[in-house]
N, C-alpha and C positions, 0 to 999 in steps of 0.2 A: 504494500500500500504506500502511496506517496505520503510523505510526512505531513503534508498539508491537508489530508483527508482523514478526519477522525470519525470512526464509526461508533455508534452507541446502540446497545441492544435493550429492548424493552422486556421486562420480566412478565411472563405470561401467568405466573402463579402456579403453573403445572411443573412440579419438580424443581422449582426455584424459589427464591425469596421474593415475596410480593412487596414492591416498593410503593404501592398505592396507585390510584388512578392517575394516569398522565405523568407518572414519574419515570425518568430515564436515568440509567447509569451506564458506565462504560467499564467492561471487564478489564480494560487496560489500566484503570485506576482502582477498581473495586472487584477483587476476585470473587466476591459473592454475587456479582451480577452475571446471570447466565447468558450464554449465547443461545440462539435458536438451535434446534436439533441439527438441521442441515441448512446450508445456504441455498440448496436447490429448492427448498420449500419456503424460502424467505422472500418477503417483499422488502426491497431496499429503497428508502426514501432519500432523495438527494436534495439538500438545501444548497442551492447554487449549482449551476450546471454549465460552467465554462469549460475550458480545456482540462482543468484538473478534475472536475466532476465527471466529464465524459471519459477520461482515462480510468477513473475509479469504476464507472459503470462497466467498462470493458472487462475489468478484472472480476467484478461480481457476476457478470453475465457468463463468464467462463465456468462458474460453479452452478449455473442454471437459475440464478436468482432473477426475480422480476424486478423491474425498476420503475419508480415514479419520481417526478422532479418538480420543484418550484424554484423560480428565479424572480428577481425584482421586476423584470420586464415581461416575463413569460414568453420569451422569444425562442423556445426550444422546439425544433421540428421533431416531434416524437417519432414519426415514421422513419426519419433518417437517423436519428440519434439513438433510438432503442428503448426509451422509457415507455411503459404502457400508457401513461398520460403525463402531461406537464401543464403547469399553470403559473400564475403569478403568486406572489407571497401571500395573497388573500387565501390561497388554498393550503396554507401551511397546516391548519388544524386538521384537514382531511388527510394530508400526507402523514402527519404524526399518528393519527388514529389508525390508519391502515397499514403502517409499516412495522415490520419486525426489527429492522435495523435502520438507523438514520445515519447518513454520512454527510457531514458538513464540510463543504469544500470552500476554502478561503482563497 
């Protein structure tokens, strides 16, 4: 993973510690935060989808993960770039709600 793309995994409560509704943790900093069982079954939400987000998407896609993205302007061509859907930052709530892993690309 590029150092500028930090993934966070949401606890599902099944087999892991529940952090509460809408709470996110990163196993990189909290070993108690579980990863999803497999990336192939995961939906990865990208907050920011410039060249770094697109590179991260390529790597997650190699594992079979589905991608969704939000950007400030919403100018992502989902058909060409690979996310199942993309939108503006107004869609951040939907992205967080439907994602197993969130990658913030700066």
